[in-house]
C-alpha positions in Angstrom: 145.4 136.4 196.8 144.9 138.0 193.4 147.7 139.4 191.4 148.3 140.5 187.8 151.3 138.7 186.4 151.4 141.0 183.5 148.9 143.3 181.7 145.8 141.3 180.7 146.9 138.3 182.7 145.6 137.7 186.2 146.3 134.9 188.6 144.5 134.0 191.8 145.5 131.8 194.7 149.1 131.0 193.8 152.4 132.6 192.7 153.5 131.7 189.2 155.2 130.0 187.5 153.9 126.5 187.9 155.7 123.5 186.4 154.3 121.4 183.6 155.4 118.4 185.7 152.5 119.1 188.1 150.0 118.3 185.4 149.2 115.3 183.2 146.0 116.5 181.3 144.8 119.7 179.7 141.1 120.0 178.8 139.8 122.7 176.4 136.4 124.0 175.5 136.2 124.6 171.8 133.9 127.4 170.7 135.4 130.9 171.5 138.2 129.1 173.4 140.3 126.9 171.0 138.5 128.5 168.0 137.4 132.0 167.1 133.6 131.3 166.6 130.5 129.9 168.1 129.8 127.2 165.5 126.1 127.0 166.2 125.7 130.7 165.5 127.5 130.5 162.2 125.5 127.5 161.1 122.4 129.4 161.9 123.6 132.2 159.6 123.0 129.8 156.7 119.3 129.6 157.8 119.0 133.3 158.2 118.6 132.9 162.0 122.0 133.9 163.3 120.7 136.8 165.5 118.1 134.7 167.1 120.5 131.8 167.9 123.4 134.0 168.9 121.2 135.7 171.5 120.4 132.3 173.1 124.1 131.4 173.0 125.2 134.6 174.7 122.6 134.2 177.4 123.7 130.6 178.0 127.4 131.4 178.1 126.8 134.2 180.6 124.9 131.8 182.8 121.6 133.6 182.4 120.0 130.5 181.0 120.4 127.8 183.7 119.1 124.9 181.6 121.9 124.5 179.0 120.4 121.4 177.4 117.1 123.2 176.8 119.0 126.2 175.3 120.9 124.0 173.0 117.9 122.1 171.8 116.2 125.4 171.1 119.1 126.5 169.0 119.5 123.2 167.1 115.8 123.2 166.3 116.3 126.5 164.5 119.0 124.8 162.3 116.4 122.5 160.7 116.9 122.3 156.9 120.5 123.6 156.9 122.6 121.5 154.4 125.7 119.7 155.7 127.6 121.7 153.0 126.9 124.8 155.0 128.7 123.4 157.9 131.6 122.6 155.7 131.7 126.2 154.6 131.7 127.4 158.2 134.7 125.2 158.9 136.6 126.1 155.7 135.8 129.9 155.6 135.0 131.1 159.1 136.6 128.9 161.6 140.1 129.7 162.8 142.2 128.5 165.7 142.4 131.3 168.3 145.8 133.0 168.6 148.3 130.9 170.6 146.1 127.7 170.5 148.5 125.6 168.5 151.5 126.8 170.5 149.8 126.0 173.9 148.7 122.6 172.7 152.1 121.7 171.4 153.8 122.9 174.6 151.5 120.7 176.7 152.1 117.7 174.4 155.8 118.2 174.5 155.6 118.3 178.3 153.9 114.9 178.2 150.3 116.0 178.9 147.3 114.3 177.3 144.8 116.6 175.7 141.0 116.6 175.9 138.5 118.6 173.9 135.0 118.8 175.6 132.4 120.9 173.8 128.8 121.8 173.8 129.3 122.0 170.1 129.2 119.3 167.5 131.3 116.4 166.3 131.4 117.8 162.8 133.8 120.4 164.1 135.4 118.7 167.1 136.6 115.7 165.0 138.3 118.1 162.6 139.9 120.1 165.4 141.0 116.8 167.1 142.7 115.6 164.0 144.2 119.1 163.2 145.8 119.4 166.7 146.4 115.7 167.3 144.3 115.7 170.5 143.8 112.5 172.5 140.2 112.7 173.7 137.0 114.5 172.6 133.4 114.7 173.7 130.7 116.7 172.0 127.2 116.5 170.4 126.0 114.8 167.2 123.7 116.6 164.9 121.1 114.4 163.2 121.3 114.5 159.4 118.8 113.2 156.9 119.1 113.5 153.1 122.1 115.8 153.5 120.4 118.3 155.8 120.1 118.9 159.5 116.8 117.7 161.1 116.9 120.2 164.0 117.6 117.4 166.4 120.6 115.8 168.1 121.5 112.1 168.3 121.7 110.4 171.7 125.1 108.8 172.4 126.1 105.8 174.6 127.2 108.3 177.4 124.1 110.4 177.3 122.1 113.0 175.3 123.9 116.3 175.4 127.4 117.4 176.4 126.5 120.2 178.9 128.5 121.5 181.8 128.0 118.5 184.0 129.0 116.2 181.1 132.1 118.2 180.6 133.0 117.7 184.3 132.2 114.0 184.1 134.3 113.5 181.0 137.3 115.3 182.6 137.0 113.1 185.7 136.5 110.0 183.6 139.6 110.9 181.6 141.6 111.4 184.8 140.5 108.0 186.0 141.4 106.4 182.7 144.9 108.0 182.9 145.2 107.0 186.6 145.7 110.6 187.7 144.0 112.9 190.2 141.8 115.8 189.0 144.4 118.1 190.6 146.8 117.1 187.8 144.4 118.5 185.2 144.2 122.0 183.7 140.8 123.1 182.4 140.4 126.0 179.9 137.1 127.7 179.0 135.1 130.9 178.5 131.5 130.2 179.3 129.3 129.2 182.2 129.0 125.6 181.0 132.8 125.3 181.5 132.6 126.1 185.2 131.8 122.6 186.4 135.0 121.1 184.9 137.0 124.1 185.9 135.8 123.7 189.4 137.3 120.2 189.8 140.6 120.8 187.9 143.8 121.6 189.6 144.2 124.7 187.5 141.3 126.6 185.9 141.9 129.1 183.1 139.4 131.7 181.8 140.2 132.8 178.2 138.6 136.0 177.1 135.7 134.7 179.3 132.3 135.8 180.5 132.4 137.8 183.8 131.0 134.9 185.8 133.8 132.6 184.6 136.6 135.2 185.1 135.4 135.6 188.7 135.9 132.0 189.5 139.0 131.1 187.5 142.5 130.8 188.9 144.0 132.3 185.8 142.4 135.0 183.6 143.7 135.6 180.1 142.0 138.8 179.1 144.4 140.1 176.5 146.5 138.2 174.0 146.4 134.5 172.9 146.1 131.2 174.7 149.8 130.8 174.7 149.9 133.4 177.5 149.3 130.5 179.8 153.0 129.7 179.1 153.8 132.7 181.3 152.1 130.9 184.1 153.1 127.2 183.5 156.6 126.4 182.3 
């Protein structure tokens, strides 16, 4: 069953509204979902390599590059020499929360849900978004820095090397286990192919201004308007 609840909002497989009481966790992708930019592309701008990096990002998000880890390593390698101050400028001058992001997060928090940010991006940004929105859990990648500049490499973490689609899924399932809930009690929101694994195990999957491959598989498509349009579906 596919139906349009309203212009620019499509639901598949159920009749809205759903109740917040059915859910205990909401997980978000960051780049182009909670925020308006792809951070790696904007950092690359400081190195004069935005077009080259953005082309790889777009192909990865569309699912045309199947090895996400390799695509990210290639992009990060092109960031070598970019000063950390350039990342601070991206955060201060270019990064904005997407429309409705704050309203949706607050509605979920008020309904008693825990919040998870899982990103193929970088802790420099996810830590700041976590603190800004008072999110409960995060997982993302660490850029290696030496002498105030990026080395073009990432730092391995206790859980693994790179937060790709499978790691996003694993983190969602791990967080559910930590909370003592079933994956069916989780909502997953994303826009790119690397969000599909976590969206596939969540009770409700939401595609926000997403790539075609993601829209095709999501239970909810928000194609117009802000993230808070999910409040038309979950109340």
